[in-house]
C-alpha positions, -999 to 999 in steps of 0.1 A, spaced: -2 -2 1 13 35 -13 13 61 16 1 94 9 25 126 15 -2 138 44 1 100 58 42 103 61 37 137 77 13 125 101 36 96 113 70 117 111 50 139 135 40 111 158 74 99 157 89 132 171 60 132 196 67 97 209 107 103 208 103 134 230 78 117 255 101 87 256 130 111 261 120 128 293 144 118 319 120 124 351 83 109 346 58 121 366 28 108 376 8 129 354 29 122 324 25 88 325 -12 84 307 1 105 282 32 86 272 14 54 272 -15 67 251 9 80 225 27 46 226 -7 27 220 -14 52 190 21 47 176 15 6 181 -14 9 157 2 27 131 33 5 135 27 -17 102 20 11 81 52 34 88 81 37 68 111 17 80 128 44 90 103 60 114 103 25 131 143 26 134 137 61 151 110 48 174 130 19 183 159 40 192 136 59 214 119 29 230 156 15 238 167 44 254 140 46 277 156 42 312 124 31 331 98 16 304 60 10 315 47 -19 302 28 0 272 65 11 263 77 -24 267 49 -38 243 59 -10 219 93 -21 219 83 -57 215 59 -46 182 91 -25 169 114 -55 171 88 -80 152 84 -52 129 123 -47 122 126 -85 124 103 -90 95 118 -63 74 152 -77 80 138 -113 72 147 -127 104 130 -159 119 115 -156 152 
């Protein structure tokens, strides 16, 4: 499926938002619902994303110091997508 320019731009914005959210070094309780929600959103569009976006998200998720269960689930989904891209066996 061919992505439109608008979809690519939307995905790029989402990647920037997730990267910023996961880059927060001192996460407050008030921040956690937002971080979980934006990670869930990224996971829903992950199959449509360009591989360059997937790589940037994976870097951000891998650098997260204290990941929540949602961030860990996103990390696993990103690993799976990268594995498929590189033709790795499970």
